[in-house]
Structure formats: C-alpha cells, structure tokens
N, C-alpha and C positions, 0 to 999 in steps of 0.2 A: 355226046357230051361235050361241049363247048372247049374251044383249046384255050382261051382265055379267061377261063372262070377264073376269081379270085378266091384266098380264102382266110373270110372273114373271123376273127376270134369267137364272135357270138354268133349261133345260129339263129339264119332268121324265121326258125320253126323249132319249137320239141317238144316232140310224144312221151308220152309217159304209159309204158303197159304194165297195168297192175295185175299182181302175179295170179289172181283168180275172179271166177267170173265173164271172162272175154271182154272187160273194160280195156278202154283207150281213151286216153285224155291228152286232148291237142286245140289249140285255138280258143281256150274256154269252153271247150264242150267236152260230157262226158259220152263217148261213143260204146254204144253197148250193142252188142254180137254175140252169136251163137259160137264162135272163136275171135281167140286175140287177131288172129291175122284177115277176116273178114273186117272188124273194128280198125286193124293197123293200115290196111286198104283204104278205107274211109281218109283216115287222118293222108296218107301218101294224094289223095283226090284234093286234099285242101291246100299239101305243097304243090301239085303241079300249078294248082288253078294260082296259087302267089307268084311262080316261076312265069306264068303265061304272063302276069299282070305286067312285071316287074321287065318281063323282056331279057332276061338271063338266068344264068343257075346259080341256085341258092341253098343255101346251105342247111342241114338238117340233121339235130340230133334224136334218138331216140333212148331213152333211159330204158331199158328191159327188168323186166323180174326181178332179174338175180343182181342189178345194181349196176350192170356192163352199159358204156353208151357207145352205142354204135352212131358216129356221122357218115355223114354222104354229101354231096354234091349231086342237086335233082337238077335236070332243064326241062328247059320249056315245054321236051316233046314229052317227059315221065320218064327218062332213062335217070338212069341214077348209078353214083361209081360211091362205093365205099372206099372214107379213107383210114390208112394204116391206123390213126388215132386221133381220136377230137382232139383239134387244137386245143392250145390253151395260154393264154395270154399271158406272158413274165413279167413279173414286177421288177418293177426300175434299178437299174443298176448306172448309179449308186441310186441308193431309198433317200425318197426326201426327209429329209433329216427334221421338219416338222412332225415324223409322225413321233419322235423315240428324244425330242430336245428337252421335253420336262416343265417345258416353260409352262403351258396351260396350268400346273401344280400353285404356281402365282395367282393364281387370277381369283381377286377378291369374294367372287362367289363358291370358290373353294370350300374355304374359313367353312361357314355354314354345313356342309354338307359332312365334312368331319367332325363338326360337333355332333350333329343329331346321329352320324353312326357310333360316336364312340360312347353315346348315351342309350345303344342299344334300341334307336326311334328308325327302322326302318321307313315308316312309312313317311317320314318327316324329310330320311337322308331323300327320298324317291324325289319328295315336292320339290327340296332344296337343289337335286341332280337337274328335274326338270328347269328350272328358272336358270340355270347357268346352262341348258342347251339353249333356251331361249335366248338369251342375251347374246351366246355365241354367234348367233343366228343374224341379231343386228349388227351385231359388231366385223364380221368377217364375212368373205367372198363364200359365195354357196359350195365352193368345192375345195374348201379347206380341211385338212387334216384332223384341224382341233373339233372341228364339227361332228366327226365320224367318233372320235376320241367321246363326247359329251354323251352323243346318243349310246356308246357303248355303255359307258360310267349308269346312266337308267337303266338299260338292260340289265344290267348286273344288280341294282338293287330290285328291280323287280324279279328279275331270277331267288335274289334270297328273301321276296314276300311271295316266293310263290306263285306270282302270277304269270303262268306260265305262257298264254298266251300271247299277252302285252311284249314278254322278254324275247318269246318267237319273234314274233314279229318287228321289233328292234334291230335284235342280230339280223336276220335276214334280211334288213333293208341296209345293214351297218355293210353286211357281206357285200352285197350289189355294187354299193359305194366303192368297198374297197378293193373290190377286181378292176372298176373301172377307173380306180383311180394309181392303180398299178404299187398297192401299198407291201411291206414287207409279206414274203410266203408265212412266216409262222404266223405270225397274224391275221394274215385272211383264214387259214388254215384253225384256228382257233376259233373265229370266230363265227366260222360256216358249222363246226361243232357244237359250239353253246345254240343254234336259231336251232339245229336237228332235236340235240337234247333236250330244252326246251318245250317242243312243238311237241316232244312223244310222251315228256310229261303230263301233258293238257289232259284233263279225265274227261274233258268236255266232249261230249260228243255232236253237238249243234251244229248248223251249219255253217257257222264261222267258222270254228275249226276245219272243216273239211275245207273250206274254202281256202284258207291257211295253208293246210298240207299240201294242197294243189301248184298254190305260187309257190311253197319251198320246196319242192320234186322237180319244180320246172325250174328254177334259180340254180339248184344242184346240178341237172344233166347240163344249163347254160355255162354256169362260171367253177363248176367243182366237176367235171366228170370224170374224175379219175375217183374221185370218194364213192366206189363203188359200196361199202358197207351201210354207208349212210342210205345212199339211194335206195339200198335192198331193204332197208328197213321203215323208211319213210313211204314207200311205194304198196308194201307189204299192212303198214297202220291203214292205208288208204283206203287198203283192200277192204279192210275188217271194217270199217267206216261205213262205204258205201256198201255191204251187205246188211248191213243193218235194219 
C-alpha cells in the first residue's frame, strides 16, 4: 500500500454482496458464481484494474448481505488494507441557512400546491409541485438547496399518491445531492429513509425496479454506509428479485 494514499469520502467503487445465490453487483454488472467469494474476487479484479489505470490506490466499499459496509484502500498491485470504518462526509458546520430559512414557502408557485392539497387533489398537487421545481431550475444555481427541497416536495406527493418507484427515484437523487452539498444530518437521514421505504413498497418486479434497487444499494453504501438495517433490507429484496 502506498504511504501517501488519500482517503476520499466517496469510494471509487462500491460492491453489493447479495444474501442468496452467490450474486455480487459491481460496475453495473451482476456477477454470478458458485459462491459469493468467487464473484467477489471478480469485483476485486475490476477494482485492481481501476487502480492500475489511475496509477494510484483507490477506495472500495463492500456492502455485505448483513448491511455492514467494509471499506478498503486497494493498491495497483492488488494489495488492500481495510479501514477501521467507512469515511463519512460530515455536514457543514455551520449549516447553509438556506436549508431552513423558510423563504421557499413564499414563492408564488407554492400557493397552487397548497390549494390542490387542501382539496385532496394529490395528482394536481403533484403537477403543481413539478411546475415549482421546473421554475426554480430556471431561476437558481444548480446547487441551490431550494432545488433539493422542491424535488423532495415532488417526492412527498408521489409517495402520498403511492407512486413508489417515482418517489424512490426522487428521494434517491435528493439524498445524493444532500450528501454532496453536506446538508444537515437529520434531514439527510430522513431522505435516505424515504428513498428506501418507497422502493421497498413498490410491488412491481420489472427490470426498472431491479435497476432502481441496484442504484439505491450502491448509493447507500457510498453515502450512508452506517445505515446497516436499510442496506440489509435493500440487498435482501434485490436477492429475491434476482431469484424470480
């Protein structure tokens, strides 16, 4: 292991070890072998190839079937050292005040959302929330917290409308952005929880739901490695879907 290896907060490669069937998911591929260790070795080969290509050690996080995440630094020669715990990007201190300043509620496009919700018109509220999000994208910097809050509002109405796949995708995207922008920790946990709960609630078993689950699993290992129960639940359902 190189002595000057840095420890980024985001691993270069994440690996999912499914609880049944010997499946391992890495780099967009489901690796199937007689045992998880054989499939995992294939994933490690991918990591070594990346390290050699970059000519440096790389960080790799492995989500185990029990929800525990193990993080390693892997060198170009294939040697690896396990870190004591996955590095976690801390929230900004002090937090960006725009997350909680309440000014978004004064936007003129919020009133139609409230009116639709008051009339129990969730589909209309969803449409109005979409209009707000689109307008804010035209008005604000791409990294503005209000854009995240607007997308979470869309996800909230999708959840109430029991559109579980759409809600999960939006919550997954906002969880990723919250991590990158280092938003308050409690709100990050809430968004991660809703992304997981929405995906687990989806009754569909088609290829898109499976693809969404893989993306969710990798996101959790990357940005929420200490949410072991959530990771285990996602990996368990992924295993069930693969086995169908």
